N, C-alpha and C positions, 0 to 999 in steps of 0.2 A: 504494500500500500504506500502511495506517494502523495504527499500534500504539496500543493502549488498555490501560492498567493499571486493572483493575476494583477491585482490593483483595483482601485475604485471600489474597494469593499468586496470584490469577487474572490472566492476561494474555491479551488478545485481539488478533489481527491480522486486519484487514479488507483483503481483496484483491478489489475489485469486489464481486460478490454473495457471494463465498465468505468464510466466517468460520472462523478456527482459534482454538482455546482451549487454553491450557496452565496447569497448576498448577506454579509455579516455586518451588523452595526453594534458598536460597543460604547459604553459610557462609564467613566470612573466616578465613584461616589465618595463623598466624605462620610465615613462611617462612625467617627468618634462620638457623634451625638447619640447614637444608639448603643454602641459598644465601645467604651473608652479604650479597650485593649486592641482595637482595630482602627487604624488610621484611615485607610482607603479600601474599597472593594470595587470590583468591576462586574457589571452585568452586560449581557449580550443577547441579541436576537438574530436568528439566522433564517433566511427565507430560501426554501429549496426551489431551484430553477432548472429548467430544461433548455438546452441550447438548440435552436432550430438550425436548418441548413444555411440560412442566410445570416447567421450570427446573432439573431434576436433571441431574447430570453423569454421563456413562457413559464408562468408559475406552475409549480407542482404542488397540488393542494391536498395530498394525503396527510393524515394526522401524524404529528411528530411528537417525540417524547420530550420531557423536561430533563435538562441536564443539571447535575451538580458535580461537574468535572467528569462524571460518568453518567450514562443514561439511567433515568429512573423509570417511570412509566408514562403512558400517554394520558393526557387529560382532555383531549378533544381539540387542542390547538393545531392550526395548520402551519405553524412556524415553530422553530426551536427556541426555547428559553434556556439560558445558561446563567446560573447565579450560585454564589457560595451559600446555599441553603443549609439550614440545620436539619439533619435527618435522624430518624429514630434508628435503633439498633438493627432493624430489619433492612434498612436502606431501600425500601420498596416505594416510599412516597415521601412527600415533604411534610414536615411536622407543622400542622395547621395551628397549633397553640403557641408557636414561638413568635414573640414580638419582632425578633430580627427578620424572620421570614415574611411577616406581614409588612414590615417597612420596605423590604426588597420588592415585594409585590407592588407596592404603591409607586415605585420608581419606573416600572416598565411602561406605563402609558406615555410618559414623556419621551422615552427612548423610541417607542414605536412610531410616534407622530414625527419626531425629528428625523427618523430614518427615511421618511418618504422623499424629502428633497434630494437626499443622496442617491436614492434608488432611481428617481426620475432623471438624475444627471448622468446616468450610464450612457456610454457612447451610442449604444444601439437605439436609444430613445430620443436622441437630440433632435432629430427631424420631426418627431411626433411625440411630444410630451404627454398628449392626451392618452395615448396607448400605455404609457408608463403609469399614469394614474390608475387606469383600468386594471393593469396587472397588479399594482400594489394593493388596491382596494379589495381584491379577491382574498387577501390574507386577513382582512378584518374579521375577527370572530363576532358572532351574533349571540345575543342572550339566549341561553338554553343549549348552545352547542358545547359549552365547556362545563366540566363538572369537577367536583372535589374542591381542593384548596383554591384553585384558580377560577372558580365559577364566577367570581365578581369581576374578573379582568375584562371581559367584553364590555360590560357597562362602563367601566372606567375608561377604556380606550375610546369608545363611541362618544362619551362626554367630552373627552379631550379633543377629538376630531371636530365636534360641533362648534367649538370655540376657536379652532385654528384655521388658518388659510390653507386648506388642503386640496381645493379644487380649482380648475382653470376655466376662465371665461372663453367663449368663442371669439375668435379674432386673432390678429397677428401680434398683439401686445403680450400674450401669455401672462395675463394678469391673474394672480392667485387671490382667491376670495374664500370666505367661510361658506359652509353648505347652505346656510340660510339666505345667501345672496344669489343663488343660481336658480334657473328654471330649466327643468329637463323635459324630455319627451316632446320637444318642439319640432316643427317642420318648416319648410321654406315659406309656406303660406302664413304661418305664424310670424316668421321673421319679417315678412312684408307688411302684415297687418300691424305688428307691434315693433316698430323700429327700436334700436338700442336705447336711444335717448329718451323715447317715450316710456319704455319699460323701466329704465333707471329712475326717471323723474317722478313717476307716479307710484311705482311699487318698490323702488330700490333694488330691483333684480337685474340680472344679466343672463344671457343664454349660456347654458353649460356647454363646454367644448363638445362638439359633435362626436369626437373620437372617444369620449369617456362614456363607458357603458357600465351602469350599476344595476344590481338586482333591486327589485321593488322593495324587498324587506330591508336592505341596507339603506336605500334612499329614504325610506320612511323613518328608519332609526336616526338618520342624520338630519332629518327635518328639511329635506329638499322639496321645493315647491314643484308641483306637477302642472304642466300646461293643460288647460281644460276649461270648462264652463266657469269654474270658480275664478280663474284668472281674468277671463273676459268680463265677468261681473265686477271684479275689483277695479279694472281699468275704467269701465264706463262710469262706475260710481265716483271714482277720483276725478274724472274729467268733468262730470256734472257738478261737482262741488268746487270746481276751479273756475274763476271768472273767465268767461269766453273760452273755457277749455274745450267743450264739445263742439262749440260753434267754429272754433278754429280748425278743427279736424276736417270739416266739410261733410256734405251729405253723401258724397261718394264713399268716404271712409266709413260712415255710419251704415250705409247699405251693405258694405262688405262685412262689417261687424255683425249685423243682424243675420246675414246669410251664414256666416261661420258659426254663430251661436245656434241657429236652427239645425245645422248639420250635426253639430256636436250632440245636441239634445236628442236628435233622432237616432244616433248610432252609439252614443256612449252608455246609455242606460238600457238595460234589458227590461223584460216585462214583469219581473218579480216585484212584489209589493214593497220591498225595502228600497230598491232604486227608484221606484215610482214615488215614494215619499221624499227622497232626496230631490228629485226633479220638481216636485210640488213646492218644496221649501225655496228652491232657487227662483221659481216663477213668482212666488209671493214676494220675495225680496226685490225682484225686478219691477214689480208693480209700484214700488215706492220710489223708484229712481226716475227723475224727470228727463228722460232721454228721447221722448217721442217729439219730432219736429212738427209744429203746428203751422197752420196756414198764415197766421199773423206774424210768423218769424220767431216765435218763442218756442220753448221746450216745456213739455208737461209730462206728468205721470198719471197712471190710471187711477191711483188712489186720490188724486186731486179732483177728480170729476170725470164725467163721461167724455170720451173722445170718439169722434165719428170717423169712420174710414169711408171715403167717397168711393162708391162702387165703380164709377167710370175710371177714376184714377188708378184704382187697384187692378182693374181688369185690362185696361189698355196700356197702362204704364205712363200715361201723360194726361194732362187736363185738356179737354176739347175746347176750352175757352168760353163755354156757354154757361157753365154752372155758376160761377161767381158773379158774372155779369147779370144773369137772370134773377138771382136772389141775393142782391148785395146786403140787405139788412139782415136776412136770415143767416147768412154765412158769417156775418159780423158777430152774431150772438153765439154761434156754435163753435165748439173746439173741434176742428177738423184736421186730420193728418195732412201735412203739407204735400200737395201733389208733386212738388219738386223732388221729394225723396224717391218716388218711382221713376221720375225723369232721370235722376242720377243713376238709378239702377239699370235703366235701359241703355244708358251710355256705356256702362261697364260690360265688356264682352266676356261674360262668365256663364257657363252652363253647369248646373249642379244636379247630377243624378237624373237626367232627362227632365229637369224642371228649370224654369228660368229664374234668374235672380229675383225678379219682382214677385214671382209666386212664392218663393221661400220667405221673402220679407213679409208678404201678406200672411202667410201661415204663422210666422213668428209673432206678428202683431195680434193675430187672433188668439194665440196661446196666452199672450200677456193680458189681453183685454177680456171684456165680458161680452160674449156673443149676443147679438140681438136678432131675434127671429121675427119674421112677419107673422101676422095673424093667420095667414094661409098655412104656413109651416106649422104653427101651433095647432091648428085644426087637424092637420094630417097626423100629428103625434097623438092626438086624443081619440082617434077612431081606429077600430079594428078593420084594416083593409089590406094587410100584407099576408100573402100565403107563406106557409112553412114547409120545409123539406121533410118534416116528420109526420104530418097529418094533413087532412083535407079541410081544416078550419082556417079562419082568418084571425090575425093576431095584431096586437099593438106593435108598432115598430120597436119600442123599447124592450120588448120581450124576445126579439129575434137577434141572431148574430149575423154579422157581415162575414161572408166566407173569405177569410184571409188566413195567412200562415200562422199568425199569432193565436188564432182561435183553433184552427184545424190541428195544430201540433199538440194541443191538449185534449180537445174533445173529439177529434177525428171527423169521420164523414157522417156520424150519426147524431149530429147536433142540430137544433132547430135553426137552420139558416133561412134568411129571407130569399124568397123565390119570386121573380127572377133576380139575378145578381145585379146590384146597383153599379152603374159605371161612373156616375158623376160623384166626384169626391166631395163637392160642396153639399149635394143632396145627402150624401152619406153622413156628413157631419151634422147637418141641420136636422135631419129626420130622427136621429137618436139611435141608430143601430149600434149594437154592442160590438166593439172592435177589440176588446180585451176581456179576459176571463177573470172573475173573482170567485171567492169561496162559495158565496150564495148561488152563483150560476152553476157551479159544479154539483152542489147538493140537489138543485132543482133538476138538472139533467140526469142525475143518477136515478131520481124517481121516475122520470120519463122512460129511461132505459128499462127499469124494472117492469113497468106497465106495458111496454111495447109487445105486441103479439108477433111481430116479425123477428126472424132470427137475428141475433146481434152479432156484428162483426167489427173487429178492431185489431190494431197491431199492438204487440207488447210494448214497443217503444212509445207509442202514444199513451197507453194506459200507465206506463211507468212515469211519464211526465205528469199525468193527472194526479197519481198518488203522491208524487214528490211535491207537487203544488199543495196538496192537502196537508202533507206532513209539515211543510214550512209554516202553515197557518195554525198548527196545533198549539203553539205557544200562547196565542191570544184567544183561540176559540175551541179549546180542547173539549169542554163539556158538550158544546153544540155539535161538534164533529162526531164525537163518540156516540152520542144519542142517535144521530142520523145513520151512522154506519151499522149500528146494532138493530136498527128498526126493520131491516130487511136485507136481502141479498145485495152485496155491494162490492164483492171482490171478483173481478173478471178472471176466468180460467178457460183457456182454449180447450176445445174438444180433443185435439191431437197434438202431437209434437210439432214444435215450430223450429225450422232450421235457421231463419233470420228474423230478428225482432222487428224489422220494418215491414214484414209481410202481414197483410190484413187477413185474419183467419176467423172462422166462426168459433163461438164460445158461449159461456153461460155465466151468469152472476150467482155466486154462492155466498152464504152467510159466513161470518168468522168461525162459527161452530162446525161448519162443513169442510173446512180446509185445515191444513197444518203446514208448518214450515218445512220440516225435514223428516224423512223416513229412514231410520237407522238400519232397517233390514235390507235396504236396497231394492225392494220389490218394485217400487215405482220406476226406478231407473231401468230395471230389467224389462219392464213392460215397454218402455220407450225404445229400448234397444231391440226388442223382438219385433215390434210392430209400431213404428212411430206414427203411422197414418191411421191407426185404428181410432175411430171416433164415434160420434153420435149416431151414425147410421145404424150401429148395432146395439149400443148400450144406452143411447140417449143421455149420457152423462160423460164428464171429462175422463180421459184416460188416466190422468194423474191429478191429484189434489194437493201436491206439495208445491210450495211457493218458492223454495230456495233457488230453483233453476229458472223460474219465470221472472221473478223480481229479486235478483241476487243482492241488490244494494238497499233493500227496504226491510231488512230483518226487524229492526227496532220498531218501525212504524206498524208493521202487521202484528208482531208478537206483543209488544208492550202497549201500543196505542189502540189497536183494534181487538186485542184479546185472542189472537189466533194461537192455538196450541203449538208448542215447540215440536212435539212429535204426535203421531196419531193416537187418539184414545184407543185403549187396548181392544175393545170390542169392535172397533172399526176395521181392524185387520181382517175380520171375516169378509167384509165387502172387498177388501183388497185381494184376498185369496180368490173370491168369486170372479173378479176381473181377470186375474191371472189365468184361471181355469178356462176362460172363454177365448183366450188368444194364444195359449201355449200348451204344449204337452207336458205332462209331469216330469219327463226326463230333462226338459229344458229349464225348469224352474224349481226342481226338487230342493235345491239348497235354499232358495228363498222361503219355501214353506218351512224348512227346518228352522230358519232364523225367526220366522213368525211364531212358531211353536216355542222356541227358546225365549222369545220376548214374553209370551204368555206365561211361561214357567217362572221367569223372574218376577213378573207381576204377581203371580200366585204366591210366591214366597214372601215378597215385600208387602203384600196386602193391597197393591194398586189394582189388581184384578179382584173385584168385589164379588160377593155372593150373587148379586144381581147379574153381573157380567157372566159368571159361570152358568147361571140358569139360561141366560140369553144364548150363549154359545151352544149349550147342550140342546136346546130346543131347535135351533137352526140346523145343527149338524144332523138331526134326526129327520129333517125334511128331505123329500125326494129331490127338490130342485137345487139344493145347496151342495152340489158336488164339488167340494173343495179339498178332498183328501186324495193325495196321489198314491197309487198302488204300483206294485212291481210290474204289472201288465201294461204300464204306461197309459193308464186310464184314470179318470177322475170319478170318485164315488163319494157317497155320503154314508151316514150310519142308518139310513132307511133300510128296513128289513128286506126290501126287494133286491138289495145288492149282496145279500148274504152276510156272512160273518166277516167283519173287517177288524183286524188286529195288528199289533206291531210285534216284530220278531225279537225275542230275547234269548232264543236258543236256536243256534244254527242247525244242529242235528235234527231238531223237530221240524224246522222249516223245510229242510231237504226231504223229510219224510212225508210232509203234507203239501208240498208245493204243486203237485200235479192234480190235486183234488179240486173238484168244483165246489162252488158255494162257500169258498173261503179265500180271502185276499189279504195280502200283507202290505202295510204302508211302506212307502219308499221315499227316503229323504236324500237320495244321492249317495255317492261314495264318500263316507265320512272318514276323516283322519282320526288319529288316536285321541286328540283333545276333544274333537266333536263327539266321538263315541262316548267318551267319559261324561261330557255334558249331557248327552242323551240319557245315559243310565242314571245319572245323579239328579238331573233337573226335570227333563222332559217326561221321564217315566212317571213322576208324581202327577204331572198335568194329565197324562193319558188316563191314569186311574180316576182322576177327578172328573174328566169329561166322559167317562164310561167307555173308553177305548181299551179293550183288554189286551194284556200281553199273551203271547201264544202259549207260554207255559201255564198260564192261569186257566185257560180253557181246555187244555189237554189233560185228561185223566188217564190213569193206568187201570186197565181192566184185567183182572186175574184170570189165568187159565191154569188149571191144576189137574193132577191125576192122583188117585188113590188116597184114602184117608190114613191118618196115623194118630197115635196117642198125643193129645195136646196138653196133658196135665203138667209135664215138666216145663214146657215153654210158658204155660199160663202161670205156674208157680214162680218162674223166673221173673216174669213181668210184675206179678203181684208183690214179690219181694223187693223189686227195684223201685216201685212207685213211691214209697215214703222217702227214699233218697232223692228221687226226682223232685218231690214236693219240697224238700229242704233246699235243694239247689235253686229252684224257681223262686221260692220265698225270699232267698237271700240275694240272688243275682238279678232277677226280673220281678221286682215287687209289684209293678203296675200290672204285669201279665198275671201274676198270682191273684191280685184283687179281682181281675176280670174273670178268672177261672172260678174263684170262690163265689162271686156273685151269680154265676151261672150254675152253681152247684156241681161243678165238674161233670157236666152232663155227658161230655164225650167219653169220659172214663167209665161212667156208670153203664154205658151201652157198649163198651168195647168187648169184642169177642175174639178169642184166639182160635185160629184154625190151622192145624198142622196137616201137611199133605206130603206125599212122596216126591212128586215133581211139581215145580211151580214155574210158570211163565207169566208174562204180561204182554199186552199190546196197548198202544196209545190210541185213545178214542177222543172225539170231540162230540159230546152228547148233544149239545144245543144245535149242532148242524147235522147230526146223524152220520158222522164220518168216523170210520174205523180204519186204522192202518193195517196193512196186510203183514207187516213184519211183527215177529214176536221175539221177546227177549227172555232168556232164562234168568231166574233170580232165586234167591233163597229166602227173601222176606219182602212183603208188600202190604201196605196199608191201603185199603179201599173202603172209603166211608168209615164205618165203625168196626170193620172186619180187618184183623191183622192176620194175613196169610203168612205162613212160614213153613219151611221144611225142617226135618229133624237135624239136618247138618248146618243150619244157619247159625252164624256166630252171634254172640250177644251184642256186639257193636252195631251190626246191621239191624237187629231188633230194636235197639234203643234209638237209632236214627229214625226208624219208622214211628216209634212212640213219640219222638219229639215233633214229628209232623202233626200228630194228633193234638198235641198241646199248643203248638204255635201256628195254627190255622193253615196247615199244609206245607209250611216252610221248615225244612230240617234244621235243627239247632245242633251244630257240630260240638260245641263245648259241653252241652248237656250229655250228649251221647258219649263223649270221651270220659266225662266224670263217672257216669254209670258203668262204663266199660272197665275203668280202673278199679273201682271197688268190687266189681264182679270178678275181675282177675285175681284180686287179693283173696276173695272168698274161695275161688277155685284152687288157689295155691296153698290153702290151709291156714290163712291168717285168722286169728280169733276176732271176735266182735270188738274186743278192746283195742286190738291193733288197728282194725279198720276204722274205728271211731277216732283213734289218735291221728290217723292219716287224714281223715275228713276235716277234723277241727284245726290241725296245725299246718298241714301242707296245703289243703284246698281252701282253708278259711271259710268253711260253711258251717255255721252254728246249728244247734238243734232247733227243732220247731218249738214255738211257744206251746205251753201246756194246753191253752184253750183251743188250739187248732186240731180239728179232726183229721186223722191220718187217712191218706188216700189208699184205696184198694179196689180190686176188681169186685164187681157185684157178686160174681161166683166164679169158681175155678171148675170148668167143665171136665167131665170124665171122658174116657176114650169112647164110650158108647154114645154120649151126647154129641161128641164130635162127628162120629159116623152119621148119626141121624141128621145132624145139621147139614152135612155135605150132601146127603141124599135129598133133603127137602129144598135146600137153597141151590137151585140149578141154574140161576141166571148168569152166573159167571163161570160155569163149567162147560168146556168143550169136550165132549166125549169122543175122543179120537181112539181110545182103547177101552177095553173092558175094565172098569175100576175094580171088579171083584178079583182080578188077578194080583192086585197089590195087597199084600197081607201085612198087618202090623206085627212088628217083631217084639218078642217078649222081653221082660226084664226092665221095663221103664218105671222109674220111681215116680211117685205121684206128688211129691213136694220138692221145694227148692229153697235154700240149699239143703241137700240130703243130710240127715243126721250122721249116717255112716257112709263116708265117701267110698269105702271099699266095695259097697254093693251098688253104687251108682254107675250105670253104664256110661262110658266116656270119661269117667273121673276115677276109675277104680285104682289107678296107680298114682294119683296125684299126691296124696298125703304121704304115702309110703316112700315116694321118691323125692318129695320136696319140689315137685315141678312148679315153675313160676307161671308168669303171665300167659305163655303160649302152650300150656298143657293141652288145651283143646284148640287146635289151629284151624280156623275157618278156611275151607277150600275156596280158592279164587273163583268167583262166580259172577253172574251178571247183576247181583244185587249191589246196592250202594255201599262202597267201601269208605274207609276213613278219609276225610278230606283234609288237605293241608290248610293252614291258617291263611295263606295268601289267596285261597280260592281255587287252586288247581285241583283237578280231579284225577282219581285213578281211572285207568282205562276200563270201560265197560265191555265185557266179552259176552258173546252169545252162548258159548259152550264152555264146559269145564276144561281148563288146559291140561288136566291130568289125562284126559282122554286122548290128547294129541301126543303124549310121550311114547317112548319106545317100550317102557316097562308096563306089563299088564298084570297088576296085582289083584288078587281076589281075597277079600277078608270075610271070614265066615262069622265069627263070634261077635266081635265088637268093632265094626269098621269105623265107627265114629272116632275112635282113638288113634287111628292110623293116619300118619301124615306122609304125603308124597310130595316131594318138591321136584319140579322138572325145570332144569336150567339148560337152555339151548346155547351151544357155543356160537361165538360170532367172531368175525375177523377183527383183529386189532392192528390196523395199519395206520393209526394216527401218527402224526409227526411229533416226535418227542420234544422238539423245540417249542411246540405250542404250549407245553405245560409250564414254561417259564413265566407266562403271563398271568397264571392263576394266582389268586390271593393266598391260598394255602399250599405250601410246597409239600411234596410227598416224601415219606421215609425220613423224617427229621426226628432226631433224639434231642429233647429239650429238657433242661433242668431248671426248675423254677424255685428260687430261694425265698425263704422267709414268707411263706404263704400262710395267711391267717385262716385257720380252719374254723368256720363259724358253725355252731351247733344250735338247735332250737333251745330256747330258754327253759322250756318245760320238758325237754327230752333227755335221754340218758347222756352221760358224759362220754366223749369220744375216748378219753384215756382209759376209762373203765371197761370199754367194750373189748371183748376178746374175739378176734376174727375166727369165724367158723368155716371160712372158705378153705377148702382143701386145695393144695397145690396141684394135685393130679386132676386129670380130666374127670369130671363127675357130673351127675344129673341132679340139677336143682340146688337149692340152698335151704338150710333149716331155719334160718332167721330172716324173715322178710323185712322186719323193722331195721335191722342192722344193714341189710343190703340197700334199702332205700336211703338211709343216712349216708352210706358210703357213696352212692350214686350222686346224691345231691351235692355233697362236698366236692366230688370230682367235677361236676358241672360248674360249680362256683370257681374252682381253680382254673379250669379251661377258659371260662368267660373272662376272668381277669387277665389271663395271658393274651387272648386274642384282642381284648379291648386295649391293652397296653401297646400292641403292635399295630393295630389298624384304626384305633380310635373308637370311643363309645358311640359316636354318631352313626356308625355303620355296622356295629356288632350288637346283636340282639339275643338275649337269653330267653327263649320262649317259655321256659318253665320257672321263670324267676318268681312269679307271684303264685301260680297254681300249676299243678301237673296237667299238661295238655294232652298227653297220650300220642303226640305226633312222633313220626319215625325219625326225628332229629331233635337236637337240644339247642343248637346255636345256629344263627343265620348271620352271614357276613355279606354286606352289600345292601344297597337300596333299590336297585333296579332288578326286576324279575329275571332278565336275561343273563345277568352277571352274578347272581346270588350264589354263594357257597353254603352248603348245608353240612353241619358238623354233628355227628352222633358221638357222645362221650361214653366211654366204657371205663369205669373206675375200679380200682382194687387197692387193697392195702398190702398185698403180697408181691414182693419184688420178683419172686420166682415163678409166679403164675403166668404162663405164656398162652393162655386161651381166654376167651370170653364168649358169653352167649349172645346171640343176635336173633331177633324175632323175624318171622317170615315177612311181616309188613316192612320192617327196616331193610331187609334184603331186597324186597321188591322195589322199594324206593331207591336203593343204591343202584339197581339195574336201570331204573328210569332216568336217574340224574347223571350217572356216569362220572365224568371228570368233575362235576359240581358237588359230589358227595365224598366226604372224608370221615374216617373214624379216628377220634382222638383217644388214645389209650393213656389214661392217667393213673400213675402208681403213686399212692400216698404213703409217705414215711412217717414214722412216729415223731421225728424231730422237726416237724413242720416243713418238710421238704417234699417236693412232688416232681415226678418225671413224666413228661408228656411225649408221646410218640404219635406221629400223624401217619395214617394209612390213607392215601388219596386214591380214589376209585378202587375200593376193595374188590369189586367184581373183576376188574381187569387184573388186579394182583393175584386173585385166586386162579384165574385162567393161566397166568404166567407161572404159577407154582410158588409165588412169593408168600401167599396165604393159602391155607387149606380149610375146607369145610369138614365138619364132623357131624354124624348123626348118632346120637346116644340113645340106646335102647333102655326102656325101663327094666327094673330088676324082676318084675313079675312076668317072666317070659312064658309061664305056663298059660297065661290068658290068651296068647296069640298062637295061631297055627297058620302055616303057609301052605297053600295049595299050588302045586306046580302044574 
């Protein structure tokens, strides 16, 4: 970077090929007045310039920073300020509280103003100093442009400029004068009309150098006079108050002055009421000035008395010589405009806008004077004799408009114009036609438009001007306007889309309650996009009632002044959907319908969608003609019974099953992304239920198909035994549901019947439509109404899931089923009632029922004979595809549960003797509902038993229920080993965790006093369920702390932290379903134990999750030490031989016999 001082204040900085130029002005200040320790200081201003090809400098007006030897920040200034400012420690800005800084700030206006003369003296501006002034004045900051500490600087600089000679007068003398002494915006005609000496003598002004161009805002701030009617008025007033002043100028100058003033008034003021008021004030002032030349050689004003304008003189431009001679005494008494004025005008060769100078003088005098109409003209004004363009009646002239641009631009072609059009401007003026529009005219015309029987047509541009005019009048007539606008339809809306606002289109007037400003769903825009020309020929109503695209600049007027709704009322979206359905196919606008339903859903939640709105929507959706619901077949339907069953799909498998059936249709909202799908499930599903549009899963019921009766006493006893525990759980976890069940007297339970069969299937049916699926699915347990069908092989968890459906209105309650399954497993494994109660109270935190609550139970536990009789009599759900008499009930079934002596209970005969735990009776994988994970994922539903697909063919004679067959199919393991490096949990890691706090329940046994009964050798079961549960929970606690320390508690979740869930995993790592890692913890206190038990459900889950499933082996030591070993993808490890599965036979081998 290279700095070069050129001279004359110009400094250049070269940075590579870039070149920056500044004009710098500096000033040394005596600083000892403010700071005795500082003698002098220097301040500077620098103006950034760009050098053009011809060597001239052009101002560069970007914002510049303030410097205190180093750049600080920008304050909005267009030039650089440099000063020795006091800065805070941050050095980000100037300290505004420092007196030193405030003193420095007050010195900059003088430096700025003094820099102008040096700037204008630059060599490139010597030939044209006016351009130099223009360039310099571009740097002047205006009030409001600068902020922070320097916000007062613009006002200080402008105040200094107003009192300094900073501007140049026109001419060769280059005279510098203050802003108050110049006149800007002049032209050559003004220079001719107002010579320099005249302007200086009477107004003390001079013409601003024509090369100086200033912005209107800067000129106004500096107090510069503007050439216009005000200046002309001041000149004539000064001349009239000077002896022989006006007379010395001559009548030719006066005629030119009148012509110029008339032209200015004609073109300087628009038709708005504000400018019209300014013109009226100017005319009233002019009436007081004696500038009108009279026939007797004097000058008079209108306020001094009546002045007559001789018609011959004004029309011909000269006196014919007969008037004054014919009536000398009459003219001597009348004040008449001197005919010489028009003679002088005729001598001046000037033509103004196709009008002669004399005509303009006449018009100007008429504007200043008081018009005098003849009796004939007065008679014409008081009679209805003019035809109107809007009807066939005659009207007063004052009630009709003259067809001109001033009127047509606001009222368009549908205003009451006088017919035929008047050509004589004098007659137009005398007869009283309206040539300007006021507020009362608009309100009257609006009423005419409302009553008109002919179709109304207008352009958006014209109506926008009309409403803008009304808006401008709101400040003075708000109540009057608001009352008129609300008295009837007053807002014009075109029938169809408008490509250009200037096009005249048909439309209709609507009331503020019928339109709205904006549609957030985009439905209206979509309609315009699909069919912009769709209009009244079909619907007899506008295609869109949103005003934001029709009148974009009038939001505040329509919303705040007229009371138009910002968005459509919620119930009006039904009409919007009806319009959509008439012009588009569902596939084109399905997303729009989705957004409307989402809008309704949000209104339902917030309360904006009232009960009356809901009733309104339901009534209309049930009507045949309101086909506003899109379906998959790309048709529009309603909820009328003639369209069959209309529902929304919440189960993709059921949809595929019923999609080809007639008399059932599925709503279609387009292809939804994940966020939209979530909004549908969370928000719109509630609206669907409120409107009576059912979900598919709610109308589909399962119809049981069964073969062969079996003894139901054991299953009934199981349900009867579990019901009190279910009652405790619901009383504690779902109190509202418990109260509801209690008020109904637990009617569902009182009518519940248990039916046990040999084989059980179901098929899906929709009873209300008479539709039945041809597919059937094998299951082990099924609730149909108050009948619980189950097979002898069904596991307790499946039964409890079906029981939960009964208690929760058909919806399965996973946590209740898990809770009942866990305590059932404890009972099966030999836990005493005290141990089970300890687990329920301390681990599950479920207290006992209050004493006043009656315990739930089945009304009766049926015997096997009653079960057979019921199945024979209840044939509505039986499909007799085989002879039921061939299925025989097998002997040895116990009649109560849990059995007193487990050794005699089929299926449990080895449980207590062997110490078998939770999976002593392993449910065979079947098509019934299996345990569901907490995140909502489901086990695969199979139609057949997978055991039948295996290679081994086992036949069990005596007690097949106790036999477990696991069939694992080999699969290829060709995954890329490098992929495993990205997983959260690494495989095969030996980890030692030090100083682990082993937490025990406060009311449970002490860990130190517990003696492990786990044998190091491979064995069947464990004799102490309580100790095993404590060891397992401590192991989960240690594993959770380890993973939380490594990955953070925000993504590590211990699913059993509060209650035992029964899930096939204990810890989840990750927040997204696709990347979650599932950890099953296996804990022991024996360091030599190299095996652990794993349930069938855990192994099935390991097969399903693969690399996302790991087993954490936790070995607890007595010295508060723990060792964790991670086995990632145990299924793969077992296939590779790294882990091995073992099947342990119970010791009572005599109960089993194998038939080869």
